[in-house]
N, C-alpha and C positions, 0 to 999 in steps of 0.2 A: 502494500501498501503506498509508501515513503516517497518511489517514485511517481506515481499518479498525483502526490500533493504539489508535485513541484510544479509541471504542468497549471495545475491549477491556479498556483498562487502566481505564477508567470502571466496567464490569460488573466487575472483578476487587475494585475499590476497594469496591465497594458491597457484596460478597460478604463480603471483611473486616471492615467496619463491621457486618453484619450480622450474623456472628459473633460480634463482641465483646459484641452487645448479647446475643445467647442467652447468653454463658458470664453476665455480669452477671446475667441473668433465673436464671441455672443456680447461682450465690453466693448471691440472695436468697432460692431456694427451700432453699437448704439449712441458711440462718439460720432460717427460718420451722422447720425440721423439729427444729432443735437446740431452739429457745424450746419447740416442742411437746413434748421431753421434758420440759421443766423444772415442765409444768403437769401432772404426774402419769402420763403414758403410761410405761409400762416395756418396752422391749426386751425380748425373747425372749434366754432363753440358751441359745446357738445350740453341741450337741458334737458331735463326730462320731461315731460309733456303733461304727466300729470303734478307738476310742482309749480308752472308759471302762471297761472291764472294771478292775474293782479298784480304783478313785479314788472320790471324794466329789465329788458336783456341788454346789453353792450352790445356790440360786435363794431370792429375795426371797417370801414368801406375798404370795398372788395372782399371781404370775407364771407362764411356762410353760416347759419346756426342747423347743424344739424338737433331734427327732434327728435326724441328716444324717448323708451318708455312705452310703447303701444306694438307689441309684437302681433297681437290678432287682428288690428283692422286701421292698421297703417294706412291703407292704401283708399281706404274712407273719409282721409280728410281734407276737407278744402278751406278757402282761408279769404276771408274779406278786409283787404287791407287798407286801412284809409288814405295813404298816401302811397301813391304806387312806383313816385318817384325815388322814395328814398329802401322801401324795400318790394322784393318780389318774392312768391312761393312759389315751390318745387313743391308739388305733388309724390308722395312714396308710391315706388312701382317694384313690381316683382318680372323680371326678364323672361324667369324660367332657370335663369344660372344663379341667378343673385336678389335678395332683397333688400330696397333702399327706403331709408325712411325721407320720411318727410322732411322737408326745411326753407329755409327763409335765406336770398342772399342779399347784402348788406351793398345796394346801388349808389347812393348819394349819401352825404352827410346831411343829418336832421334826426325828426323822431317821428314814428307813425304809429297808430295803435293799430293790433292786428286782433280780430277775434279768429279762432280757428272750431270749424264743426265738424265733427264727424256721424254722417247718415248712419251707422247702424249701428254707434251703441249710445249717439243721442248728447252727447261728452259737447259743450261747449268750453275754452276757454279765452280770456280775453287779456291782451298784455300788450306793452309797448317796447317798441324796439327802438333805442338808441344808436343810433351809428355816428362813428367818430374819426376825422381825418386820420391818414395815414401818417406815420410822423417820418 
């Protein structure tokens, strides 16, 4: 039995070394992603549609708001936007290979009231979007 234990120990050591290399590569990928953010890529503003009623959401001009939190009726949301020059609604969709949340695109600086209605659930949420200028 002792000869069998050595190959198992070597295999375990190799697996541990391979895991350490993967971890290092993962750290390098994270650093690259952080660098991409400094080159002008803006992460979307992610908000839970169940928690935005009565709130104000701030977003930088040109950025988007990703409306999460409705996995069942995300296709059924529509929007009534007070000032369509400030913000634009994009409905949720399912293209067969991926599902996309509904969202809003910040078109120009300013402020607009937004009312979202869900025809399937009967839910309505109203909030304000404040679009600020890019730095």
